TORPA-4810 file (N, C-alpha, C, O; in nm, 3 decimals):
<nodes>
NODE_1_10.156_9.210_11.651_9.917_9.251_11.764_9.911_9.099_11.701_9.996_9.131_11.618_M
NODE_2_9.885_8.958_11.669_9.829_8.913_11.620_9.640_8.980_11.585_9.572_9.054_11.656_V
NODE_3_9.606_8.916_11.447_9.449_9.012_11.461_9.428_8.916_11.328_9.496_8.829_11.275_A
NODE_4_9.280_8.985_11.295_9.228_8.913_11.171_9.238_9.012_11.022_9.179_9.120_11.024_Y
NODE_5_9.317_8.969_10.888_9.358_9.050_10.825_9.247_9.063_10.699_9.193_8.977_10.629_N
NODE_6_9.238_9.218_10.701_9.071_9.205_10.602_9.045_9.141_10.485_8.996_9.201_10.389_R
NODE_7_9.083_8.977_10.481_9.061_8.928_10.383_9.027_8.757_10.497_8.994_8.645_10.459_A
NODE_8_9.058_8.813_10.650_8.981_8.719_10.751_9.112_8.603_10.737_9.088_8.483_10.731_G
NODE_9_9.223_8.647_10.733_9.274_8.486_10.763_9.348_8.583_10.905_9.344_8.706_10.918_H
NODE_10_9.419_8.469_11.011_9.467_8.527_11.105_9.633_8.564_11.067_9.705_8.490_11.001_L
NODE_11_9.666_8.673_11.115_9.836_8.713_11.060_9.930_8.831_11.174_9.867_8.901_11.254_A
NODE_12_10.012_8.833_11.169_10.071_8.919_11.230_10.121_9.036_11.206_10.146_9.066_11.089_L
NODE_13_10.142_9.116_11.298_10.214_9.245_11.202_10.243_9.312_11.291_10.179_9.374_11.376_S
NODE_14_10.416_9.288_11.252_10.610_9.289_11.350_10.633_9.400_11.292_10.577_9.466_11.205_A
NODE_15_10.720_9.409_11.349_10.879_9.512_11.312_11.015_9.411_11.293_11.089_9.330_11.348_W
NODE_16_10.985_9.489_11.164_11.078_9.366_11.062_11.236_9.422_11.105_11.224_9.544_11.117_F
NODE_17_11.321_9.397_11.122_11.464_9.401_11.216_11.543_9.449_11.029_11.579_9.557_10.985_L
NODE_18_11.539_9.298_10.961_11.664_9.254_10.896_11.637_9.102_10.843_11.569_9.009_10.887_G
NODE_19_11.719_9.118_10.732_11.716_8.933_10.772_11.778_8.892_10.570_11.841_8.955_10.485_G
NODE_20_11.752_8.839_10.573_11.810_8.767_10.360_11.674_8.803_10.248_11.631_8.735_10.154_N
NODE_21_11.641_8.897_10.285_11.521_8.979_10.232_11.633_9.100_10.160_11.729_9.170_10.194_S
NODE_22_11.561_9.077_10.059_11.641_9.204_9.955_11.496_9.347_9.936_11.513_9.468_9.921_E
NODE_23_11.364_9.268_9.943_11.319_9.355_9.911_11.336_9.488_9.976_11.369_9.594_9.923_S
NODE_24_11.317_9.469_10.064_11.387_9.573_10.216_11.445_9.549_10.253_11.471_9.437_10.297_Q
NODE_25_11.564_9.750_10.261_11.678_9.744_10.328_11.694_9.788_10.427_11.803_9.799_10.482_E
NODE_26_11.558_9.833_10.480_11.529_9.893_10.601_11.453_9.865_10.719_11.382_9.771_10.680_R
NODE_27_11.423_9.887_10.839_11.355_9.804_10.944_11.221_9.865_10.906_11.215_9.981_10.867_P
NODE_28_11.106_9.783_10.916_10.952_9.870_10.838_10.852_9.744_10.955_10.875_9.645_11.026_S
NODE_29_10.754_9.818_10.919_10.603_9.713_11.011_10.622_9.573_10.824_10.681_9.600_10.719_W
NODE_30_10.549_9.445_10.860_10.590_9.325_10.762_10.428_9.264_10.827_10.428_9.252_10.950_R
NODE_31_10.334_9.238_10.777_10.259_9.176_10.750_10.324_9.009_10.734_10.395_8.983_10.637_K
NODE_32_10.289_8.880_10.859_10.285_8.744_10.801_10.137_8.659_10.867_10.098_8.689_10.979_Y
NODE_33_10.084_8.584_10.808_9.975_8.489_10.774_10.062_8.380_10.878_10.177_8.338_10.866_L
NODE_34_9.955_8.354_10.987_10.035_8.248_11.099_10.041_8.141_11.039_10.128_8.053_11.038_L
NODE_35_9.880_8.156_10.956_9.970_7.938_10.920_10.103_7.944_10.783_10.139_7.837_10.733_S
NODE_36_10.145_8.037_10.751_10.306_7.955_10.719_10.404_8.055_10.841_10.502_8.099_10.781_G
NODE_37_10.403_8.084_10.939_10.507_8.045_11.037_10.508_7.956_11.115_10.410_7.919_11.181_I
NODE_38_10.697_7.875_11.119_10.700_7.785_11.187_10.887_7.852_11.237_10.953_7.927_11.166_S
NODE_39_10.929_7.797_11.371_11.038_7.803_11.417_11.104_7.892_11.465_11.223_7.921_11.452_N
NODE_40_10.962_7.969_11.568_10.981_8.132_11.573_11.051_8.101_11.662_11.000_8.015_11.734_V
NODE_41_11.191_8.149_11.705_11.264_8.218_11.725_11.249_8.326_11.819_11.246_8.418_11.738_T
NODE_42_11.238_8.376_11.924_11.196_8.504_12.070_11.352_8.561_12.065_11.442_8.481_12.088_V
NODE_43_11.391_8.726_12.030_11.490_8.738_12.044_11.495_8.844_12.184_11.399_8.916_12.214_L
NODE_44_11.609_8.840_12.252_11.611_8.949_12.389_11.611_9.079_12.372_11.651_9.144_12.468_R
NODE_45_11.585_9.124_12.297_11.622_9.280_12.212_11.490_9.351_12.242_11.385_9.291_12.221_Q
NODE_46_11.490_9.468_12.287_11.365_9.559_12.336_11.345_9.613_12.338_11.395_9.661_12.440_Q
NODE_47_11.247_9.729_12.261_11.238_9.867_12.181_11.207_9.957_12.356_11.154_9.915_12.459_F
NODE_48_11.268_10.086_12.322_11.271_10.145_12.483_11.069_10.222_12.431_10.975_10.230_12.510_A
NODE_49_11.068_10.252_12.319_10.946_10.359_12.257_10.829_10.258_12.123_10.882_10.162_12.066_T
NODE_50_10.734_10.282_12.102_10.709_10.232_11.965_10.695_10.279_11.886_10.650_10.392_11.865_P
NODE_51_10.748_10.164_11.788_10.799_10.220_11.639_10.703_10.263_11.607_10.590_10.273_11.655_R
NODE_52_10.802_10.322_11.433_10.728_10.423_11.426_10.615_10.344_11.325_10.625_10.237_11.264_P
NODE_53_10.476_10.467_11.338_10.325_10.435_11.222_10.271_10.305_11.366_10.175_10.239_11.325_G
NODE_54_10.300_10.276_11.467_10.262_10.162_11.501_10.099_10.204_11.588_10.105_10.275_11.688_Y
NODE_55_9.956_10.147_11.533_9.839_10.093_11.599_9.788_10.073_11.620_9.699_10.060_11.536_N
NODE_56_9.755_10.035_11.766_9.707_9.962_11.855_9.583_9.891_11.850_9.553_9.781_11.897_P
NODE_57_9.500_9.995_11.765_9.356_9.916_11.687_9.366_9.832_11.606_9.277_9.748_11.586_S
NODE_58_9.492_9.838_11.532_9.546_9.770_11.420_9.500_9.837_11.260_9.525_9.794_11.148_G
NODE_59_9.427_9.953_11.304_9.419_10.064_11.143_9.288_9.976_11.021_9.181_9.916_11.023_G
NODE_60_9.371_10.015_10.947_9.285_9.943_10.828_9.303_9.887_10.833_9.196_9.834_10.861_K
NODE_61_9.395_9.783_10.830_9.431_9.642_10.817_9.418_9.552_10.895_9.424_9.436_10.853_A
NODE_62_9.400_9.575_11.007_9.343_9.452_11.086_9.225_9.444_11.179_9.243_9.512_11.280_F
NODE_63_9.145_9.401_11.175_9.060_9.366_11.294_8.998_9.312_11.379_8.977_9.216_11.305_H
NODE_64_8.928_9.273_11.503_8.984_9.125_11.581_9.072_9.088_11.654_9.112_8.977_11.689_S
NODE_65_9.117_9.240_11.685_9.289_9.151_11.713_9.274_9.034_11.833_9.153_9.021_11.852_I
NODE_66_9.345_8.950_11.916_9.359_8.873_11.950_9.489_8.901_12.067_9.476_8.888_12.188_Q
NODE_67_9.570_8.929_12.020_9.631_8.944_12.117_9.773_9.080_12.078_9.749_9.107_11.960_C
NODE_68_9.858_9.139_12.107_9.905_9.229_12.077_9.968_9.279_12.227_9.893_9.346_12.298_A
NODE_69_10.082_9.253_12.268_10.199_9.290_12.282_10.259_9.501_12.271_10.377_9.533_12.286_V
</nodes>
């Protein structure tokens, strides 16, 4: 989902599958500021069910949802 975070910045909440980060070794939710995103690659992979902890309302971390998939 793309929404405003508590600090008022437009951010993306996305399921992190893995990559170069050593800070998290397993898939989990991550928050990214849109102002810091470039060179996006859309993967063909799809999930059969929502990821654990998915909150379509944005929960306490997000408000004013702009886009949700």
